[in-house]
One Martini backbone bead per residue (centre of mass of N, CA, C, O) as a GRO file, in nm:
protein
  273
    1UNK     BB    1   6.211   3.269  15.396
    2UNK     BB    2   6.220   3.076  15.153
    3UNK     BB    3   6.047   2.901  14.929
    4UNK     BB    4   6.103   2.556  14.862
    5UNK     BB    5   5.792   2.540  14.677
    6UNK     BB    6   5.742   2.711  14.439
    7UNK     BB    7   5.568   2.841  14.198
    8UNK     BB    8   5.590   2.775  13.839
    9UNK     BB    9   5.576   2.957  13.542
   10UNK     BB   10   5.526   2.822  13.215
   11UNK     BB   11   5.608   2.989  12.894
   12UNK     BB   12   5.459   2.893  12.575
   13UNK     BB   13   5.513   2.997  12.278
   14UNK     BB   14   5.301   2.962  11.967
   15UNK     BB   15   5.386   2.976  11.604
   16UNK     BB   16   5.355   2.714  11.414
   17UNK     BB   17   5.490   2.468  11.631
   18UNK     BB   18   5.380   2.162  11.608
   19UNK     BB   19   5.640   2.003  11.537
   20UNK     BB   20   5.761   2.065  11.858
   21UNK     BB   21   5.558   2.086  12.107
   22UNK     BB   22   5.561   1.809  12.232
   23UNK     BB   23   5.846   1.814  12.337
   24UNK     BB   24   5.827   2.061  12.509
   25UNK     BB   25   5.606   1.964  12.705
   26UNK     BB   26   5.742   1.696  12.791
   27UNK     BB   27   5.986   1.845  12.931
   28UNK     BB   28   5.805   1.959  13.156
   29UNK     BB   29   5.652   1.718  13.274
   30UNK     BB   30   5.957   1.574  13.339
   31UNK     BB   31   6.009   1.725  13.576
   32UNK     BB   32   6.129   1.709  13.905
   33UNK     BB   33   5.980   1.961  13.928
   34UNK     BB   34   5.614   2.002  14.013
   35UNK     BB   35   5.545   2.319  14.084
   36UNK     BB   36   5.346   2.369  13.812
   37UNK     BB   37   5.264   2.591  13.539
   38UNK     BB   38   5.131   2.568  13.197
   39UNK     BB   39   5.162   2.811  12.947
   40UNK     BB   40   4.994   2.823  12.637
   41UNK     BB   41   5.062   3.051  12.363
   42UNK     BB   42   4.857   3.114  12.096
   43UNK     BB   43   5.003   3.305  11.819
   44UNK     BB   44   4.812   3.269  11.555
   45UNK     BB   45   4.766   2.994  11.459
   46UNK     BB   46   4.730   2.741  11.163
   47UNK     BB   47   4.768   2.480  11.308
   48UNK     BB   48   4.782   2.220  11.569
   49UNK     BB   49   4.828   2.353  11.846
   50UNK     BB   50   4.542   2.323  11.993
   51UNK     BB   51   4.533   2.015  11.993
   52UNK     BB   52   4.786   1.951  12.141
   53UNK     BB   53   4.699   2.090  12.407
   54UNK     BB   54   4.433   1.945  12.461
   55UNK     BB   55   4.563   1.664  12.485
   56UNK     BB   56   4.735   1.735  12.733
   57UNK     BB   57   4.513   1.828  12.932
   58UNK     BB   58   4.399   1.536  12.979
   59UNK     BB   59   4.686   1.457  13.128
   60UNK     BB   60   4.724   1.766  13.246
   61UNK     BB   61   4.615   2.013  13.479
   62UNK     BB   62   4.856   2.234  13.450
   63UNK     BB   63   4.740   2.312  13.174
   64UNK     BB   64   4.728   2.615  12.984
   65UNK     BB   65   4.509   2.807  12.749
   66UNK     BB   66   4.609   3.060  12.515
   67UNK     BB   67   4.474   3.318  12.269
   68UNK     BB   68   4.549   3.455  11.959
   69UNK     BB   69   4.394   3.556  11.675
   70UNK     BB   70   4.664   3.704  11.635
   71UNK     BB   71   4.970   3.785  11.546
   72UNK     BB   72   5.211   3.953  11.790
   73UNK     BB   73   5.447   3.806  11.911
   74UNK     BB   74   5.664   3.714  12.152
   75UNK     BB   75   5.626   3.945  12.361
   76UNK     BB   76   5.310   3.920  12.375
   77UNK     BB   77   5.291   3.628  12.452
   78UNK     BB   78   5.461   3.644  12.715
   79UNK     BB   79   5.280   3.861  12.849
   80UNK     BB   80   5.020   3.696  12.860
   81UNK     BB   81   5.135   3.489  13.050
   82UNK     BB   82   5.225   3.662  13.278
   83UNK     BB   83   4.939   3.809  13.343
   84UNK     BB   84   4.822   3.488  13.391
   85UNK     BB   85   4.992   3.422  13.628
   86UNK     BB   86   5.078   3.254  13.956
   87UNK     BB   87   5.367   3.253  14.005
   88UNK     BB   88   5.671   3.337  14.162
   89UNK     BB   89   5.779   3.217  13.895
   90UNK     BB   90   5.956   3.244  13.581
   91UNK     BB   91   5.941   3.064  13.268
   92UNK     BB   92   6.088   3.000  12.947
   93UNK     BB   93   5.963   2.834  12.632
   94UNK     BB   94   6.045   2.748  12.340
   95UNK     BB   95   5.879   2.539  12.112
   96UNK     BB   96   6.176   2.430  11.990
   97UNK     BB   97   6.254   2.346  12.271
   98UNK     BB   98   6.448   2.162  12.539
   99UNK     BB   99   6.444   2.014  12.844
  100UNK     BB  100   6.591   1.921  13.116
  101UNK     BB  101   6.480   1.754  13.401
  102UNK     BB  102   6.656   1.967  13.617
  103UNK     BB  103   6.615   2.265  13.552
  104UNK     BB  104   6.437   2.380  13.787
  105UNK     BB  105   6.568   2.265  14.037
  106UNK     BB  106   6.843   2.400  13.993
  107UNK     BB  107   6.736   2.705  13.980
  108UNK     BB  108   6.594   2.721  14.248
  109UNK     BB  109   6.845   2.677  14.416
  110UNK     BB  110   7.016   2.914  14.302
  111UNK     BB  111   6.829   3.158  14.351
  112UNK     BB  112   6.811   3.114  14.663
  113UNK     BB  113   7.115   3.097  14.741
  114UNK     BB  114   7.173   3.396  14.582
  115UNK     BB  115   6.946   3.597  14.567
  116UNK     BB  116   6.813   3.617  14.278
  117UNK     BB  117   6.638   3.744  13.993
  118UNK     BB  118   6.824   3.595  13.767
  119UNK     BB  119   6.860   3.284  13.573
  120UNK     BB  120   7.090   3.129  13.381
  121UNK     BB  121   7.206   2.903  13.124
  122UNK     BB  122   7.332   2.685  12.965
  123UNK     BB  123   7.359   2.524  12.635
  124UNK     BB  124   7.249   2.336  12.361
  125UNK     BB  125   7.333   2.306  12.042
  126UNK     BB  126   7.078   2.171  11.826
  127UNK     BB  127   7.095   1.886  11.578
  128UNK     BB  128   6.887   1.627  11.538
  129UNK     BB  129   6.945   1.520  11.246
  130UNK     BB  130   7.266   1.518  11.319
  131UNK     BB  131   7.329   1.446  11.612
  132UNK     BB  132   7.394   1.743  11.739
  133UNK     BB  133   7.591   1.881  12.030
  134UNK     BB  134   7.671   2.200  12.169
  135UNK     BB  135   7.817   2.404  12.365
  136UNK     BB  136   7.793   2.745  12.417
  137UNK     BB  137   7.976   2.710  12.692
  138UNK     BB  138   8.298   2.643  12.867
  139UNK     BB  139   8.238   2.899  13.044
  140UNK     BB  140   8.169   3.158  13.250
  141UNK     BB  141   8.064   3.471  13.130
  142UNK     BB  142   8.015   3.598  13.453
  143UNK     BB  143   8.292   3.566  13.630
  144UNK     BB  144   8.390   3.823  13.593
  145UNK     BB  145   8.447   4.194  13.658
  146UNK     BB  146   8.291   4.299  13.445
  147UNK     BB  147   8.066   4.492  13.337
  148UNK     BB  148   7.764   4.383  13.275
  149UNK     BB  149   7.655   4.571  13.054
  150UNK     BB  150   7.904   4.560  12.870
  151UNK     BB  151   7.889   4.262  12.829
  152UNK     BB  152   7.597   4.243  12.708
  153UNK     BB  153   7.655   4.445  12.465
  154UNK     BB  154   7.871   4.254  12.333
  155UNK     BB  155   7.690   3.999  12.450
  156UNK     BB  156   7.438   3.764  12.446
  157UNK     BB  157   7.378   3.527  12.726
  158UNK     BB  158   7.046   3.516  12.683
  159UNK     BB  159   6.840   3.252  12.693
  160UNK     BB  160   6.510   3.222  12.737
  161UNK     BB  161   6.491   2.895  12.793
  162UNK     BB  162   6.698   2.932  13.060
  163UNK     BB  163   6.509   3.094  13.236
  164UNK     BB  164   6.481   3.231  13.578
  165UNK     BB  165   6.238   3.431  13.756
  166UNK     BB  166   6.118   3.692  13.938
  167UNK     BB  167   5.813   3.834  13.930
  168UNK     BB  168   5.870   4.085  14.105
  169UNK     BB  169   6.107   4.188  13.933
  170UNK     BB  170   5.949   4.218  13.663
  171UNK     BB  171   5.735   4.420  13.762
  172UNK     BB  172   5.947   4.655  13.824
  173UNK     BB  173   6.058   4.679  13.500
  174UNK     BB  174   5.883   4.523  13.316
  175UNK     BB  175   5.801   4.405  13.020
  176UNK     BB  176   5.792   4.341  12.718
  177UNK     BB  177   5.870   4.477  12.408
  178UNK     BB  178   5.621   4.491  12.152
  179UNK     BB  179   5.775   4.672  11.926
  180UNK     BB  180   5.959   4.436  11.887
  181UNK     BB  181   6.050   4.201  11.645
  182UNK     BB  182   6.317   4.164  11.812
  183UNK     BB  183   6.504   4.149  12.105
  184UNK     BB  184   6.313   4.150  12.364
  185UNK     BB  185   6.498   4.000  12.555
  186UNK     BB  186   6.744   4.179  12.551
  187UNK     BB  187   6.605   4.426  12.666
  188UNK     BB  188   6.531   4.295  12.939
  189UNK     BB  189   6.817   4.231  13.043
  190UNK     BB  190   6.911   4.528  13.048
  191UNK     BB  191   6.698   4.627  13.254
  192UNK     BB  192   6.796   4.449  13.483
  193UNK     BB  193   7.073   4.584  13.499
  194UNK     BB  194   6.997   4.893  13.533
  195UNK     BB  195   6.829   4.806  13.806
  196UNK     BB  196   7.025   4.608  13.979
  197UNK     BB  197   6.990   4.318  13.920
  198UNK     BB  198   7.048   3.984  13.995
  199UNK     BB  199   7.282   3.784  13.792
  200UNK     BB  200   7.297   3.441  13.699
  201UNK     BB  201   7.504   3.144  13.613
  202UNK     BB  202   7.477   2.818  13.460
  203UNK     BB  203   7.707   2.605  13.328
  204UNK     BB  204   7.503   2.409  13.302
  205UNK     BB  205   7.328   2.239  13.074
  206UNK     BB  206   6.942   2.264  13.048
  207UNK     BB  207   6.926   2.272  12.730
  208UNK     BB  208   6.775   2.247  12.406
  209UNK     BB  209   6.872   2.432  12.112
  210UNK     BB  210   6.722   2.462  11.832
  211UNK     BB  211   6.847   2.417  11.493
  212UNK     BB  212   6.684   2.618  11.229
  213UNK     BB  213   6.568   2.794  10.954
  214UNK     BB  214   6.298   2.932  11.102
  215UNK     BB  215   6.450   3.111  11.274
  216UNK     BB  216   6.455   3.434  11.362
  217UNK     BB  217   6.770   3.466  11.392
  218UNK     BB  218   6.813   3.427  11.069
  219UNK     BB  219   6.731   3.726  11.070
  220UNK     BB  220   6.960   3.972  11.052
  221UNK     BB  221   6.808   4.236  11.004
  222UNK     BB  222   6.606   4.219  11.231
  223UNK     BB  223   6.795   4.181  11.464
  224UNK     BB  224   6.975   4.434  11.433
  225UNK     BB  225   6.747   4.657  11.420
  226UNK     BB  226   6.643   4.578  11.708
  227UNK     BB  227   6.900   4.633  11.863
  228UNK     BB  228   6.919   4.934  11.794
  229UNK     BB  229   6.654   5.002  11.941
  230UNK     BB  230   6.748   4.920  12.220
  231UNK     BB  231   6.987   5.123  12.239
  232UNK     BB  232   6.826   5.378  12.195
  233UNK     BB  233   6.648   5.346  12.458
  234UNK     BB  234   6.874   5.361  12.653
  235UNK     BB  235   6.982   5.656  12.582
  236UNK     BB  236   6.712   5.791  12.647
  237UNK     BB  237   6.694   5.684  12.952
  238UNK     BB  238   7.041   5.648  12.972
  239UNK     BB  239   7.281   5.861  12.870
  240UNK     BB  240   7.526   5.769  13.060
  241UNK     BB  241   7.602   5.504  12.921
  242UNK     BB  242   7.796   5.625  12.706
  243UNK     BB  243   8.015   5.663  12.925
  244UNK     BB  244   8.021   5.383  13.081
  245UNK     BB  245   7.978   5.247  12.766
  246UNK     BB  246   8.156   5.273  12.478
  247UNK     BB  247   8.064   5.020  12.320
  248UNK     BB  248   7.781   5.139  12.241
  249UNK     BB  249   7.883   5.326  12.021
  250UNK     BB  250   7.989   5.108  11.832
  251UNK     BB  251   7.730   4.953  11.791
  252UNK     BB  252   7.563   5.168  11.670
  253UNK     BB  253   7.736   5.244  11.428
  254UNK     BB  254   7.729   4.963  11.302
  255UNK     BB  255   7.414   4.927  11.280
  256UNK     BB  256   7.354   5.194  11.128
  257UNK     BB  257   7.527   5.113  10.879
  258UNK     BB  258   7.387   4.850  10.812
  259UNK     BB  259   7.112   4.974  10.761
  260UNK     BB  260   7.185   5.173  10.538
  261UNK     BB  261   7.288   4.960  10.334
  262UNK     BB  262   7.044   4.769  10.324
  263UNK     BB  263   6.833   4.990  10.236
  264UNK     BB  264   6.979   5.068   9.979
  265UNK     BB  265   6.970   4.796   9.844
  266UNK     BB  266   6.665   4.774   9.844
  267UNK     BB  267   6.614   5.017   9.650
  268UNK     BB  268   6.792   4.882   9.420
  269UNK     BB  269   6.710   4.559   9.429
  270UNK     BB  270   6.947   4.365   9.571
  271UNK     BB  271   6.766   4.325   9.833
  272UNK     BB  272   6.602   4.100  10.042
  273UNK     BB  273   6.398   4.046  10.332
   0.00000   0.00000   0.00000
């Protein structure tokens, strides 16, 4: 019988995210589901991240604070949170995103009802300055019967701030790949699929994903070259994937060509990273 009130560990990495961190923490505090521990990992920030967390700790004893003296990246920050967590379930929240109040309650029910290992949700692409919010998906991207691996290779449907996953499942497949500069989350989702873990998707938007110029995803070169590294690791570990999922070959050829052209332009001094 599943535990109807399991502890959920919320991991919030923060690297100079003080401008947004209060909103993120507040959205967790206001969750309708209350059996939470909130782990904020200060990833080498030089802003007021530490003061913000300390102030919140005086108001809520569920908040824990961990610190990297130097910036190690999102993968390492999330891994630090995971290895220090107590919960049966893990959820991630990027410091610039905000959860809707029933996010964890809805996902706990979903993951238990379907006996899933990982549940994503829809989200709102959010521009607060313009007061604009748009659904990321109008229908469930996982509802068809297409091979899940090929589907995810075509497009990443997993926003880290929407996830809830079983810690036991995560421990079976390994943590985030800290060698990746970005796409470390994408690599993790693909490993979940390759290991046959059950993944489900809530079509209801459960978070606001903030859109702003400082986001790492704005760096196209870093994102695409990291994704290329993810795909290369897949074929090194699972070479049969090239046969099972031909779209992977197309993706690798495209990304390798993109990297070659961009690196060549860099040598010529035409492009700056």
